[in-house]
C-alpha atoms as an extended CHARMM CRD file, in Angstrom:
* protein
*
       106  EXT
         1         1  MET       CA            113.3210000000      119.5060000000       69.4220000000  PROA      1               0.0000000000
         2         2  ASN       CA            113.0440000000      116.2530000000       71.2850000000  PROA      2               0.0000000000
         3         3  GLY       CA            116.1570000000      115.4160000000       73.5030000000  PROA      3               0.0000000000
         4         4  LEU       CA            116.2180000000      111.6250000000       72.8050000000  PROA      4               0.0000000000
         5         5  PRO       CA            118.9850000000      110.3300000000       70.5230000000  PROA      5               0.0000000000
         6         6  LEU       CA            117.9590000000      109.1290000000       67.1980000000  PROA      6               0.0000000000
         7         7  PHE       CA            118.5550000000      105.5120000000       67.7700000000  PROA      7               0.0000000000
         8         8  PHE       CA            115.9300000000      105.5880000000       70.6070000000  PROA      8               0.0000000000
         9         9  LYS       CA            113.3050000000      106.7410000000       68.1880000000  PROA      9               0.0000000000
        10        10  LYS       CA            113.7660000000      103.9210000000       65.6960000000  PROA      10              0.0000000000
        11        11  GLU       CA            112.8830000000      100.4600000000       65.9890000000  PROA      11              0.0000000000
        12        12  GLY       CA            115.7490000000       98.3400000000       67.1930000000  PROA      12              0.0000000000
        13        13  LEU       CA            117.9120000000       97.4050000000       70.2900000000  PROA      13              0.0000000000
        14        14  ILE       CA            117.7110000000      100.1220000000       73.0870000000  PROA      14              0.0000000000
        15        15  GLU       CA            118.2200000000       98.3740000000       76.4470000000  PROA      15              0.0000000000
        16        16  ARG       CA            119.9420000000       95.2200000000       77.7490000000  PROA      16              0.0000000000
        17        17  TYR       CA            119.0230000000       93.5930000000       80.9660000000  PROA      17              0.0000000000
        18        18  GLN       CA            120.8640000000       90.8220000000       82.9520000000  PROA      18              0.0000000000
        19        19  ILE       CA            118.6150000000       88.0230000000       84.1250000000  PROA      19              0.0000000000
        20        20  GLU       CA            119.7210000000       85.0840000000       86.3330000000  PROA      20              0.0000000000
        21        21  GLY       CA            118.2480000000       82.3930000000       88.3350000000  PROA      21              0.0000000000
        22        22  MET       CA            118.0130000000       78.6640000000       88.2070000000  PROA      22              0.0000000000
        23        23  ASP       CA            117.0710000000       76.5740000000       84.9940000000  PROA      23              0.0000000000
        24        24  PRO       CA            114.7380000000       73.7150000000       85.0100000000  PROA      24              0.0000000000
        25        25  SER       CA            117.7980000000       71.2190000000       85.6910000000  PROA      25              0.0000000000
        26        26  ASP       CA            118.6580000000       73.3530000000       88.8650000000  PROA      26              0.0000000000
        27        27  ARG       CA            121.6860000000       74.8810000000       87.2950000000  PROA      27              0.0000000000
        28        28  SER       CA            122.3840000000       78.4770000000       87.9090000000  PROA      28              0.0000000000
        29        29  PHE       CA            122.3890000000       80.8970000000       84.8150000000  PROA      29              0.0000000000
        30        30  ASN       CA            123.0530000000       84.3680000000       83.7450000000  PROA      30              0.0000000000
        31        31  ARG       CA            121.9840000000       85.7960000000       80.3670000000  PROA      31              0.0000000000
        32        32  THR       CA            121.2770000000       89.0040000000       78.6830000000  PROA      32              0.0000000000
        33        33  VAL       CA            117.6230000000       90.0300000000       77.7990000000  PROA      33              0.0000000000
        34        34  TYR       CA            117.6890000000       92.2910000000       74.6460000000  PROA      34              0.0000000000
        35        35  VAL       CA            114.8930000000       94.6470000000       74.6600000000  PROA      35              0.0000000000
        36        36  ASN       CA            114.0260000000       96.2250000000       71.2690000000  PROA      36              0.0000000000
        37        37  ARG       CA            111.6390000000       99.0130000000       70.3470000000  PROA      37              0.0000000000
        38        38  THR       CA            108.8770000000       97.6520000000       68.0800000000  PROA      38              0.0000000000
        39        39  ALA       CA            105.9680000000       99.0840000000       66.2320000000  PROA      39              0.0000000000
        40        40  GLY       CA            103.9110000000       97.8970000000       69.1250000000  PROA      40              0.0000000000
        41        41  GLY       CA            106.1100000000       99.1060000000       71.9490000000  PROA      41              0.0000000000
        42        42  TYR       CA            108.9700000000       97.2120000000       73.4220000000  PROA      42              0.0000000000
        43        43  ALA       CA            109.7930000000       93.3920000000       73.2660000000  PROA      43              0.0000000000
        44        44  GLY       CA            112.3700000000       91.4980000000       75.1090000000  PROA      44              0.0000000000
        45        45  LYS       CA            114.4830000000       88.2770000000       73.8620000000  PROA      45              0.0000000000
        46        46  VAL       CA            116.8260000000       85.9440000000       75.7570000000  PROA      46              0.0000000000
        47        47  ILE       CA            118.7030000000       82.9590000000       74.2820000000  PROA      47              0.0000000000
        48        48  TYR       CA            119.6560000000       80.0870000000       76.7160000000  PROA      48              0.0000000000
        49        49  GLU       CA            121.6560000000       77.5210000000       75.0490000000  PROA      49              0.0000000000
        50        50  ALA       CA            119.5880000000       76.5180000000       72.0650000000  PROA      50              0.0000000000
        51        51  PHE       CA            116.3990000000       77.8830000000       73.5750000000  PROA      51              0.0000000000
        52        52  VAL       CA            115.1680000000       81.2350000000       72.4620000000  PROA      52              0.0000000000
        53        53  VAL       CA            112.3090000000       83.0300000000       74.4480000000  PROA      53              0.0000000000
        54        54  GLU       CA            110.6870000000       85.9410000000       73.1260000000  PROA      54              0.0000000000
        55        55  GLY       CA            108.2740000000       88.2080000000       75.0090000000  PROA      55              0.0000000000
        56        56  THR       CA            105.2160000000       89.9090000000       73.5940000000  PROA      56              0.0000000000
        57        57  ASP       CA            104.9490000000       93.6440000000       72.6890000000  PROA      57              0.0000000000
        58        58  GLN       CA            104.4920000000       95.6760000000       76.0500000000  PROA      58              0.0000000000
        59        59  PRO       CA            104.0150000000       99.3250000000       76.6200000000  PROA      59              0.0000000000
        60        60  THR       CA            107.3990000000       99.7620000000       78.6690000000  PROA      60              0.0000000000
        61        61  THR       CA            110.8350000000       98.3060000000       78.6210000000  PROA      61              0.0000000000
        62        62  GLY       CA            110.2830000000       96.8080000000       82.1760000000  PROA      62              0.0000000000
        63        63  ALA       CA            106.9840000000       95.2390000000       81.1280000000  PROA      63              0.0000000000
        64        64  ALA       CA            108.9090000000       93.5830000000       78.1260000000  PROA      64              0.0000000000
        65        65  VAL       CA            111.5120000000       92.0070000000       80.4730000000  PROA      65              0.0000000000
        66        66  MET       CA            108.6550000000       90.8190000000       82.7670000000  PROA      66              0.0000000000
        67        67  SER       CA            107.0350000000       89.2620000000       79.7340000000  PROA      67              0.0000000000
        68        68  VAL       CA            110.3030000000       87.2270000000       79.0790000000  PROA      68              0.0000000000
        69        69  ALA       CA            110.5840000000       86.2090000000       82.7550000000  PROA      69              0.0000000000
        70        70  GLN       CA            107.0210000000       85.0190000000       82.8430000000  PROA      70              0.0000000000
        71        71  LYS       CA            107.5830000000       82.7740000000       79.9350000000  PROA      71              0.0000000000
        72        72  LEU       CA            110.8520000000       81.4960000000       81.5490000000  PROA      72              0.0000000000
        73        73  LEU       CA            108.9870000000       80.7500000000       84.7150000000  PROA      73              0.0000000000
        74        74  GLY       CA            106.2360000000       78.8910000000       82.6350000000  PROA      74              0.0000000000
        75        75  PHE       CA            109.0720000000       76.5290000000       81.2570000000  PROA      75              0.0000000000
        76        76  GLY       CA            110.3210000000       75.8270000000       84.8170000000  PROA      76              0.0000000000
        77        77  PHE       CA            112.9450000000       78.3390000000       85.3340000000  PROA      77              0.0000000000
        78        78  THR       CA            112.9820000000       79.5420000000       89.0690000000  PROA      78              0.0000000000
        79        79  GLN       CA            114.4850000000       82.3480000000       91.4200000000  PROA      79              0.0000000000
        80        80  LEU       CA            114.4400000000       84.7850000000       88.5910000000  PROA      80              0.0000000000
        81        81  ARG       CA            115.6500000000       88.3590000000       88.8600000000  PROA      81              0.0000000000
        82        82  SER       CA            116.8250000000       91.0400000000       86.3800000000  PROA      82              0.0000000000
        83        83  ARG       CA            118.4490000000       94.5510000000       86.3240000000  PROA      83              0.0000000000
        84        84  LEU       CA            119.0650000000       96.9610000000       83.7080000000  PROA      84              0.0000000000
        85        85  ASN       CA            122.5830000000       96.6920000000       82.4960000000  PROA      85              0.0000000000
        86        86  PHE       CA            122.9640000000       99.1500000000       79.3470000000  PROA      86              0.0000000000
        87        87  LYS       CA            120.6300000000      101.9780000000       78.1780000000  PROA      87              0.0000000000
        88        88  GLY       CA            121.9440000000      102.5810000000       74.6270000000  PROA      88              0.0000000000
        89        89  ALA       CA            125.5870000000      102.3850000000       75.1240000000  PROA      89              0.0000000000
        90        90  ARG       CA            125.7620000000      103.6370000000       78.6080000000  PROA      90              0.0000000000
        91        91  TYR       CA            126.5380000000      100.9120000000       81.2280000000  PROA      91              0.0000000000
        92        92  LEU       CA            124.2270000000      101.3110000000       84.3400000000  PROA      92              0.0000000000
        93        93  ALA       CA            124.2820000000       97.9020000000       86.1910000000  PROA      93              0.0000000000
        94        94  GLU       CA            126.1620000000       98.8070000000       89.2860000000  PROA      94              0.0000000000
        95        95  LYS       CA            123.4780000000      101.6070000000       89.8030000000  PROA      95              0.0000000000
        96        96  GLU       CA            120.3760000000       99.6690000000       89.1380000000  PROA      96              0.0000000000
        97        97  THR       CA            118.3210000000       97.5280000000       91.7030000000  PROA      97              0.0000000000
        98        98  TRP       CA            117.3920000000       93.9630000000       91.0360000000  PROA      98              0.0000000000
        99        99  VAL       CA            113.7840000000       93.0140000000       90.1520000000  PROA      99              0.0000000000
       100       100  ASP       CA            112.6790000000       89.4930000000       91.4460000000  PROA      100             0.0000000000
       101       101  TYR       CA            110.0980000000       87.5340000000       89.8340000000  PROA      101             0.0000000000
       102       102  ALA       CA            107.9820000000       85.1940000000       91.9250000000  PROA      102             0.0000000000
       103       103  ASP       CA            108.1490000000       81.3850000000       91.0380000000  PROA      103             0.0000000000
       104       104  LEU       CA            105.0510000000       79.8240000000       89.8060000000  PROA      104             0.0000000000
       105       105  ARG       CA            105.7690000000       76.5990000000       91.9870000000  PROA      105             0.0000000000
       106       106  PRO       CA            105.5720000000       76.8570000000       95.7540000000  PROA      106             0.0000000000
């Protein structure tokens, strides 16, 4: 028997990441990236004000968050970094390290 809880085997929300940085207006922001299991792997989604950014299906949860970060960078967001906050219902943020995403503009 596989040790993963049933909710990790189904499609749906499995992890939540914190992403922060600067928006195109040079205001700091902090939001949640929701990572869902999909038929094609994992996909991330973030909502910033009325702006919804969804990443493409990726083979890992980290790659799903990176896909969202790359789209945000393409829209002019800068100084982005993320870290895992929740794996299922377990809170992990204080134990996880930040992942930085390089700005597209010099």
